[in-house]
C-alpha positions, 0 to 999 in steps of 0.5 A, a space after each residue: 534550490 534547497 536540499 532535502 534529506 529524503 529517507 525512504 526504505 522503499 525506493 527503486 529498483 524495488 517493485 510493489 506499491 510501496 515504492 510509488 509514493 516516494 519515487 513520484 515525489 522525488 521525480 517532481 520535487 525539483 519543480 518546486 525548488 527542492 533537491 531530494 538527496 535520497 537515503 535508502 537501502 541497498 538492492 541486496 536487501 530487496 530479497 524474497 526473505 526481506 520484509 519487502 518480499 518483492 522482486 526488482 522492477 527496473 521500470 520504476 527507475 524511469 521515474 528517477 532523474 539520472 542526476 538525483 543523488 542516491 545513497 544506499 546502505 545495508 539494512 543488516 537484517 538477519 535474513 539467514 535467521 528469518 529463513 530458518 524461522 520460516 522453514 520451521 514455521 516460527 517466522 512470527 518470532 520476528 514480530 516478537 523480538 524486532 520492535 517496531 519491525 525487523 528494519 531496526 537494524 537499518 537505523 544505525 547505518 542510515 544515521 551514520 550515512 545521513 550525518 556524512 551527507 550533511 557534512 558534504 552538503 547543506 541540508 535544509 530539511 529531513 523527510 522520512 517516509 514510513 513504512 517500515 516504521 523504524 524509519 521514523 526513528 532515523 528521522 528523529 535521531 538526525 533531527 537531533 544531530 543536525 538541528 533541522 526540521 523533520 517531516 514525518 510522513 506515514 504512508 499507512 497508520 502505524 499502531 492504528 493500521 486497520 489490519 494490524 495484528 500485534 503479537 501481544 497487547 504489550 507489543 501494541 502499547 510499546 509501539 503506541 508509546 514509541 509512536 507518540 514519542 516520535 510524533 511529539 518531536 516531529 515538526 510536521 506529520 502527514 497522513 494519507 487519508 482524511 479519516 486516518 488523519 482525524 484518527 491520529 489527531 484524536 489520539 495525540 493531543 499534541 497535534 494541531 492542524 498547523 502541524 499536520 496535513 493530509 497528502 494522499 497518494 496519486 497517479 502519474 499521467 505520464 505512466 499511462 501516456 507512455 504505455 501502449 495497450 495492445 489491441 484486445 482480441 475476442 469478446 471476453 470481458 476482462 476484470 483486472 486486479 493488480 496487487 495483493 489480496 490481504 485475505 483469503 478463505 481459510 479452507 480448513 487451514 487451522 487443521 493443517 500442520 503437525 501437532 506443534 504447529 497447531 499448538 503454536 497457532 492456538 497460543 498465538 491466537 490467544 496472545 495476539 492483539 488487534 486494536 481495530 476489528 476488520 475482517 480480512 475475508 472481505 479483503 479477498 476475492 471470495 465474494 467476487 468468486 461466489 458471485 461469479 459462480 452464482 451468475 454462471 449458474 443463472 446465466 451460463 452464456 456469461 461463462 464464456 465471456 467473463 474473465 477475472 485476472 489477478 496480477 501480483 503475488 497470490 496465495 495458494 488459498 485464493 487460487 484453490 478457492 477459485 478451483 473449488 468454485 469451478 472457476 478455473 477457466 474464468 480466473 487467472 492468477 498471473 503472478 508478479 508483473 512490473 508496474 509498466 506491465 500492470 499499467 498496460 494491463 489496466 489500459 487494456 482491461 474492460 473494468 478494474 476490481 477493488 475490495 477492502 476489509 469491512 468492520 463488524 462494528 461498522 467502523 469507517 475504513 480509512 485505507 485507500 490503496 495506491 491502486 485506487 488512485 491509478 484506477 481513477 487516473 485510468 478512467 476505467 469502470 471499477 467494480 468496488 466492493 468497499 465499505 463506508 470509508 475514504 476509498 468509497 468517498 473518493 470513488 463516488 466523487 470520481 464517478 467511475 465505480 459501481 460500488 457494492 457492499 463487500 458481502 452482498 452477492 446479489 448486488 455484486 452479480 447485478 454489478 457484473 451484469 451491468 458492466 458486461 452489458 455496458 449499462 453501468 453509469 460511468 461518468 468520470 469527474 475529471 476535475 476531482 480526479 486531477 486532484 490526485 495527479 502526482 505533480 499536484 500531490 507533490 505540490 502539497 508536500 512542497 507547501 509543507 516544506 515551504 512553511 518549515 524552511 522559510 527564513 
């Protein structure tokens, strides 16, 4: 069995969607002849003041075989400084002075530990999972030091991420040159959606089909098999969203704060740079809540039936907007739950909700959040407010979603009615959905390793 130095900042026991992809690969890689030796950060760095901003989730540890060798090193991020910056509303200074991200302080400790691991055990290949993107620098340095092939796996695009806002255009170009530098030196580059891969190849002439692959995220059938859903009580129709909304209605946010804070916002707005133009507002529950308000005005009897539940960290703006819409009795923000509890809630819900940012320029959205794959695996009806893009393509092929343009209130109301009354056409395409089962996803990753480690 070949040894893989498996480097991932996100790893159990941390919670959140970012840990799903690496933990499932570690769970299944041995079936394909590869022994992952994990290099990650210490649990002390999974704090509310780190980039992760997620609580610990011990249920995630169930994925990891007990004898997997795991090395944890401190990231040495200056959390005290970050707390001070947060209190004085200057947290954005982290983005200005820590390039490509504040996890750069993890690079040297991780490189040192990687070299020690390689002295004790033969390493056949180095694998890095981004984000944070500074993890890729660790992979490149260890490739140089150990002389082993390196697989650079982007969970999300780097400088081309659809919601990324850079502090300045200079920061964007600095990161773009660093990204291109690392891509040229990787032996293989992986992207998680077809459009993201096509965009990356178009922007990097050095990339060829032989050096790249699209390996999506997926769902684990065992997560659903081992989770029992309690018997549902009452006749409520429950629409569930487990995850984090990336946008929220402004609610006159620009007018908040003292004069200094408002000045800083204006300065940041003038200096910041976005490479792609996507609207975060459609990556929020706003248009669903607008549709629910109109629906209840037209059909008051549905107010006692429809419930929208949000599991995960939530913003005060989204909660306040639901209250302003008069939906307090129909919308619940339940806060963070473990992944096992989220899967249980998915099994118990009547339908699942997803929304994604759209582009005023009509650009395809190349993002497919982790929850989309688990939604497909759950075989539950999905209300999808998604624009043209990979997520829409996948959901159409899966046959489990009612898809609406993100801003079309009338279409959203009709979709809600069809779901509540059981008229929605839901016909799961099992053959297509099985492509995203985690063991099948890891098999594709192992095939990349096979090509690079073949003697």
